[in-house]
C-alpha positions as CSV (number, residue, x, y, z in Angstrom):
1,M,0.1,-0.1,-0.2
2,R,1.8,3.5,-1.1
3,T,1.6,5.8,1.8
4,A,1.7,9.9,2.0
5,T,2.8,12.6,4.6
6,I,0.6,14.6,6.2
7,T,1.6,17.4,7.8
8,V,-0.5,19.3,10.2
9,R,0.2,21.9,13.0
10,V,-0.6,21.2,16.6
11,E,-1.1,23.4,19.3
12,E,1.8,22.0,21.6
13,E,-0.5,20.7,24.5
14,L,-1.7,17.9,21.9
15,R,1.5,17.4,20.9
16,D,2.9,16.5,24.4
17,R,-0.3,14.3,25.2
18,I,0.2,12.7,22.1
19,E,3.7,12.1,23.0
20,K,3.3,10.8,26.6
21,I,0.6,8.4,24.8
22,S,3.3,7.3,22.4
23,R,5.4,7.0,25.7
24,A,3.3,5.0,27.5
25,T,2.3,2.8,24.7
26,D,5.2,2.2,23.5
27,R,4.0,2.8,19.6
28,P,5.5,5.6,17.3
29,I,3.5,9.0,17.3
30,S,2.8,8.3,13.7
31,Y,0.7,5.6,14.4
32,L,-1.4,6.7,17.2
33,V,-2.1,10.0,14.3
34,K,-3.3,7.5,11.6
35,R,-5.2,5.7,14.0
36,A,-7.2,8.4,15.2
37,L,-7.8,10.3,12.1
38,E,-9.3,6.6,10.5
39,Q,-12.1,7.0,13.3
40,V,-12.6,10.2,13.0
41,I,-12.9,10.0,9.3
42,E,-14.8,6.7,9.5
43,Q,-17.1,8.2,11.9
44,E,-17.6,11.6,9.8
45,E,-17.7,8.9,6.5
46,W,-20.7,7.4,8.2
47,Q,-22.2,10.4,9.9
48,I,-23.0,12.0,6.0
49,G,-23.9,8.9,5.1
50,E,-26.5,8.2,7.1
51,I,-27.7,12.4,6.7
52,Q,-27.8,11.9,2.5
53,R,-29.3,8.7,3.7
54,R,-32.0,10.1,5.7
55,I,-32.3,13.2,3.2
56,E,-33.0,11.0,0.5
57,L,-36.2,9.1,2.6
58,A,-37.3,12.6,3.1
59,D,-37.5,13.7,-0.2
60,R,-39.9,10.5,-1.0
61,P,-43.4,12.0,-1.8
62,E,-44.7,8.8,0.6
63,A,-42.9,10.1,3.7
64,R,-44.5,11.6,7.0
65,F,-43.2,14.1,8.7
66,I,-44.2,14.9,12.8
67,S,-44.6,18.3,13.5
68,H,-41.7,19.7,16.5
69,E,-44.4,20.4,19.1
70,D,-45.6,17.2,19.4
71,I,-42.3,15.5,19.5
72,E,-41.7,18.7,22.3
73,A,-44.9,17.9,23.9
74,W,-44.2,14.2,24.0
75,L,-40.8,14.9,25.3
76,K,-42.0,17.0,28.0
77,S,-44.5,14.9,29.2
78,W,-41.5,11.9,30.3
79,G,-41.8,10.8,33.8
80,T,-45.0,13.0,34.5
81,R,-48.5,11.5,35.5
82,R,-49.7,12.0,31.9
83,E,-47.2,10.7,29.9
84,R,-48.0,10.7,26.6
85,K,-47.5,7.8,23.8
86,P,-45.3,8.3,21.0
87,P,-46.6,10.4,18.6
88,K,-47.2,8.6,15.2
């Protein structure tokens, strides 16, 4: 697998924290940064994909929506004697 170099500026405090973890785990800083980037990118890709999927669902002609007011009233009822059923 081919690799590339990326240069990133970080605050000294963050650099110090990475170095501390590097020493404690006996792992190179490059390994830790690569793993952190992989995790963040994976999460962002998932989130973007879910947003796009939900937009596509919302754009369908048969899509149904619950009003903000109905959701708010339902949430405010939680834990009360008159707890409402979820809106449909």
